[in-house]
C-alpha positions as CSV (number, residue, x, y, z in Angstrom):
1,M,16.4,-5.0,-10.7
2,R,16.1,-2.3,-13.3
3,L,14.8,1.2,-12.8
4,G,12.3,3.2,-14.9
5,L,12.0,7.0,-14.7
6,H,8.4,8.1,-14.7
7,L,7.6,11.7,-15.6
8,P,4.1,12.5,-14.3
9,N,4.8,16.2,-13.8
10,F,5.7,18.9,-16.3
11,T,5.5,21.9,-14.0
12,Y,9.1,22.9,-13.8
13,P,10.7,26.1,-12.4
14,D,11.4,27.8,-15.8
15,G,7.9,27.2,-17.2
16,P,6.5,25.9,-20.5
17,A,8.8,27.9,-22.7
18,Y,11.7,25.8,-21.5
19,L,9.9,22.4,-21.2
20,A,11.6,21.0,-24.3
21,R,15.0,21.9,-23.0
22,D,14.3,20.5,-19.5
23,L,12.9,17.3,-20.9
24,S,15.9,16.8,-23.1
25,V,18.3,17.2,-20.2
26,I,16.3,15.0,-17.9
27,A,16.0,12.2,-20.5
28,A,19.7,12.4,-21.4
29,T,20.7,12.3,-17.7
30,A,18.4,9.4,-16.9
31,E,19.9,7.4,-19.8
32,E,23.5,8.4,-18.8
33,V,23.1,7.3,-15.1
34,G,21.6,4.0,-16.0
35,F,17.9,4.1,-16.0
36,D,16.4,1.3,-18.2
37,R,13.1,2.9,-19.1
38,L,11.4,6.3,-19.5
39,S,7.7,6.7,-19.2
40,V,5.0,9.4,-19.2
41,M,1.3,9.3,-18.2
42,D,-1.4,9.2,-20.8
43,H,-3.3,12.2,-19.4
44,L,-4.4,15.5,-20.9
45,W,-5.0,17.2,-17.6
46,Q,-2.8,16.8,-14.5
47,I,-4.3,14.2,-12.2
48,P,-5.4,15.0,-8.6
49,M,-2.7,13.0,-6.8
50,A,0.0,15.0,-8.6
51,G,-1.4,18.5,-8.6
52,P,-4.3,20.6,-9.8
53,A,-5.8,19.9,-13.2
54,E,-4.6,23.3,-14.5
55,N,-0.9,22.3,-14.1
56,E,1.1,21.6,-17.3
57,M,0.4,18.2,-19.0
58,L,1.8,17.1,-22.4
59,E,0.2,14.6,-24.7
60,A,1.9,11.3,-24.3
61,Y,2.9,10.0,-27.7
62,T,4.0,13.4,-29.0
63,T,6.2,13.6,-25.9
64,L,7.6,10.1,-26.4
65,G,8.4,10.9,-30.0
66,Y,10.3,14.0,-28.9
67,L,12.2,12.0,-26.2
68,A,13.1,9.3,-28.7
69,A,15.0,11.9,-30.7
70,R,16.9,13.0,-27.5
71,T,17.9,9.5,-26.4
72,S,19.6,6.4,-27.9
73,R,19.2,3.5,-25.5
74,I,16.4,3.9,-23.0
75,T,13.0,2.1,-23.5
76,L,10.0,4.4,-24.1
77,L,6.4,3.8,-22.9
78,T,3.3,5.2,-21.3
79,L,2.2,4.2,-17.9
80,V,-0.4,3.6,-19.2
81,T,-2.3,4.4,-22.4
82,G,-6.0,4.9,-21.7
83,V,-7.7,2.4,-24.1
84,V,-10.6,4.6,-25.0
85,Y,-8.6,7.7,-25.9
86,R,-7.5,6.3,-29.3
87,P,-8.9,3.8,-31.7
88,P,-6.8,0.6,-31.4
89,G,-5.7,0.6,-35.0
90,M,-4.3,4.2,-34.6
91,L,-2.7,3.3,-31.3
92,A,-0.9,0.3,-32.8
93,K,0.3,2.6,-35.6
94,Q,1.5,5.2,-33.1
95,V,3.5,2.7,-31.1
96,T,4.9,1.1,-34.3
97,T,6.0,4.6,-35.5
98,L,7.7,5.3,-32.1
99,D,9.4,1.9,-32.3
100,V,10.7,2.5,-35.8
101,L,11.9,6.0,-35.2
102,S,13.5,5.1,-31.9
103,G,15.4,2.1,-33.3
104,G,13.2,-0.5,-31.6
105,R,12.8,1.1,-28.2
106,A,9.0,1.3,-27.9
107,M,6.9,-0.6,-25.4
108,L,3.1,-0.4,-25.3
109,G,1.7,0.3,-21.8
110,I,-2.1,0.1,-21.7
111,G,-5.0,0.0,-19.3
112,A,-8.7,0.5,-19.1
113,A,-8.6,4.2,-18.3
114,W,-10.1,5.9,-15.2
115,N,-10.2,9.7,-15.5
116,E,-13.8,10.4,-16.3
117,A,-13.6,14.1,-15.6
118,E,-10.7,14.5,-18.1
119,A,-12.5,12.5,-20.7
120,R,-15.8,14.3,-20.3
121,G,-14.1,17.6,-20.2
122,L,-12.4,17.1,-23.6
123,G,-15.2,15.2,-25.3
124,L,-13.4,11.8,-25.3
125,P,-15.4,8.6,-25.1
126,F,-15.7,7.1,-21.6
127,P,-18.1,4.1,-21.5
128,P,-18.9,2.2,-18.3
129,T,-16.2,0.1,-16.6
130,A,-17.4,-3.2,-18.0
131,E,-17.3,-1.9,-21.6
132,R,-13.9,-0.3,-21.1
133,F,-12.5,-3.7,-20.2
134,E,-14.2,-5.3,-23.2
135,R,-12.6,-2.7,-25.3
136,L,-9.2,-3.2,-23.6
137,E,-9.3,-6.9,-24.5
138,E,-10.1,-6.2,-28.1
139,A,-7.5,-3.5,-28.3
140,L,-4.9,-6.0,-27.1
141,Q,-5.9,-8.4,-29.7
142,I,-5.7,-5.7,-32.4
143,C,-2.4,-4.4,-31.3
144,R,-0.9,-7.9,-31.3
145,Q,-2.3,-8.7,-34.7
146,M,-0.8,-5.5,-36.2
147,F,2.5,-5.8,-34.4
148,E,2.9,-9.4,-35.6
149,G,2.2,-8.4,-39.2
150,R,-1.1,-10.1,-39.6
151,D,-3.1,-7.8,-41.9
152,G,-6.5,-9.5,-42.1
153,A,-9.7,-8.1,-40.9
154,F,-10.7,-7.8,-37.2
155,Q,-14.3,-8.2,-36.2
156,G,-15.0,-7.6,-32.5
157,T,-18.0,-6.4,-30.5
158,H,-16.7,-2.8,-30.2
159,Y,-14.1,-2.5,-33.0
160,R,-14.3,-3.6,-36.6
161,L,-11.2,-3.2,-38.8
162,G,-11.3,-4.0,-42.5
163,R,-7.6,-4.6,-42.9
164,T,-4.9,-4.3,-40.2
165,L,-2.1,-3.4,-42.5
166,N,0.9,-2.0,-40.6
167,R,3.9,-0.9,-42.6
168,P,6.7,-0.3,-41.8
169,A,6.7,-3.2,-39.4
170,P,8.0,-2.6,-35.9
171,L,11.7,-3.0,-35.4
172,S,11.4,-4.7,-31.9
173,S,11.8,-8.4,-32.2
174,P,9.6,-10.3,-32.3
175,R,7.3,-7.3,-31.7
176,P,7.0,-4.4,-29.2
177,R,6.4,-5.7,-25.7
178,I,3.0,-5.1,-24.2
179,L,2.5,-4.1,-20.5
180,V,-0.9,-4.0,-19.0
181,G,-1.2,-1.7,-16.0
182,G,-3.4,-2.1,-13.0
183,S,-4.0,-4.5,-10.1
184,G,-7.6,-5.6,-10.6
185,E,-7.7,-9.3,-9.8
186,K,-10.7,-10.4,-11.9
187,K,-10.2,-8.6,-15.1
188,T,-6.8,-6.8,-15.4
189,L,-4.6,-9.6,-14.2
190,R,-6.6,-12.1,-16.4
191,L,-5.8,-9.9,-19.4
192,V,-2.1,-9.8,-18.4
193,A,-2.0,-13.6,-18.3
194,R,-3.7,-13.9,-21.7
195,Y,-2.1,-11.1,-23.7
196,A,0.7,-9.2,-22.0
197,D,4.5,-9.5,-21.7
198,A,4.5,-7.5,-18.5
199,C,2.3,-6.2,-15.7
200,N,2.6,-3.1,-13.6
201,L,1.2,-3.2,-10.1
202,F,0.8,-0.5,-7.5
203,H,3.2,-0.6,-4.6
204,G,1.4,-1.8,-1.5
205,P,1.1,-4.5,1.2
206,D,-0.9,-6.8,-1.0
207,L,1.7,-7.4,-3.8
208,A,2.4,-11.0,-2.9
209,R,-1.3,-11.8,-3.1
210,K,-1.6,-10.0,-6.4
211,L,1.2,-12.0,-7.9
212,E,-0.4,-15.2,-6.7
213,V,-3.7,-14.2,-8.4
214,L,-1.7,-13.6,-11.6
215,R,-0.1,-17.0,-11.2
216,Q,-3.6,-18.6,-11.0
217,H,-4.7,-16.7,-14.1
218,C,-1.6,-18.0,-15.9
219,E,-2.4,-21.6,-15.0
220,E,-5.9,-21.2,-16.3
221,A,-4.7,-19.6,-19.5
222,G,-1.9,-22.2,-20.0
223,R,0.7,-19.4,-19.7
224,D,4.1,-19.7,-18.2
225,Y,4.0,-17.3,-15.2
226,D,7.7,-16.8,-15.2
227,E,7.7,-15.4,-18.8
228,I,5.7,-12.3,-17.6
229,E,7.8,-9.4,-16.5
230,K,6.7,-8.1,-13.1
231,T,7.0,-4.3,-12.7
232,V,5.9,-2.1,-9.9
233,T,5.3,1.6,-9.3
234,F,7.7,3.3,-6.9
235,S,8.7,6.7,-5.6
236,F,12.4,7.6,-5.8
237,D,12.8,10.2,-3.1
238,V,16.5,10.1,-2.2
239,G,16.3,13.1,0.1
240,P,18.2,16.4,-0.5
241,N,21.6,14.8,0.0
242,G,20.9,11.2,-0.8
243,E,20.2,10.2,2.8
244,Q,17.3,7.9,1.7
245,A,19.3,6.0,-0.9
246,K,20.1,3.1,1.3
247,A,16.4,2.7,2.3
248,I,15.5,2.7,-1.4
249,V,18.0,0.0,-2.1
250,D,16.5,-2.1,0.7
251,S,13.0,-1.6,-0.5
252,L,13.9,-2.6,-4.0
253,G,15.6,-5.7,-2.6
254,S,12.4,-6.7,-1.0
255,L,10.5,-6.2,-4.2
256,A,13.1,-8.3,-6.1
257,E,12.6,-11.1,-3.6
258,L,8.9,-11.1,-4.5
259,G,9.8,-11.5,-8.2
260,F,9.7,-7.9,-9.5
261,S,12.4,-7.0,-12.0
262,V,11.5,-3.4,-12.8
263,A,10.5,-0.5,-10.6
264,H,8.9,2.5,-12.4
265,G,9.0,5.7,-10.4
266,S,8.9,9.4,-10.2
267,V,11.8,11.3,-8.8
268,R,11.3,14.3,-6.5
269,D,12.8,17.5,-7.9
270,V,13.8,15.7,-11.1
271,S,14.4,18.9,-13.0
272,S,17.4,19.7,-10.8
273,L,19.1,16.5,-12.1
274,H,20.8,16.0,-8.7
275,P,18.5,13.3,-7.5
276,L,19.0,11.4,-10.8
277,E,22.8,11.6,-10.3
278,I,22.4,10.2,-6.8
279,L,20.3,7.3,-8.0
280,G,22.8,6.6,-10.7
281,S,25.7,6.4,-8.2
282,E,24.1,5.0,-5.1
283,V,21.1,3.0,-6.1
284,I,21.3,1.7,-9.7
285,P,24.6,-0.1,-9.2
286,E,23.5,-1.6,-5.9
287,V,20.4,-3.2,-7.3
288,A,21.6,-4.2,-10.7
289,D,22.2,-7.8,-9.7
290,L,19.1,-8.3,-7.7
């Protein structure tokens, strides 16, 4: 079991003037203590479950580019890119640029988007749910076409690209991995089976059933279920002195038994660095062989 550090919150004690410094130290510490991945949200306002909209929020791909320059090993991604926030050709180019400049450490996390208030507030497109999923499928096709170096035209219902030229090519071999986030059984997990290298599910009591639905979609698509990486959202709250570390290890063990190999999670009081150090000493080594 590998751990991914998710950064959903940029409201730190020293304020925006020191955000660059704080992010540098957090990313370097996460890499040093053994986190496998580092992710940010693709939001422009803070989301309700994390705080008021007025709290600090950084644009995702600018932030990941900055973090790429401050790290050397850790995989970088969004959890997850809102498909309607960027034209797919531009998105593929952004992920490719991140991959090249990070030395092959980019991963595309993508989903159908959900924050209508944010989109309407900033004048971003936000079509109905069915159309967003149609656009998600076409975006997955376009990104794969560009990542794989196929530079022909793309003619879809919602997107039409005259030439999908993408140079320089990604450094990741054979291409940057694609993660589709979300637990929807009829659409999201079907798209995972057809296009993705990984899924990301919300932690809850129905995980086993969600995985069984994914297995069924894989059978229908002629896809090997075992080749899809199963990842799950998590909350790494170790407690002030690490008293919850053992419980986290036990929870991750249960997730590993279900078939999950990566847990992406936020860390309470991450800017103090102490919880990251506890996770690095008391959790990451204990779950490495799960």
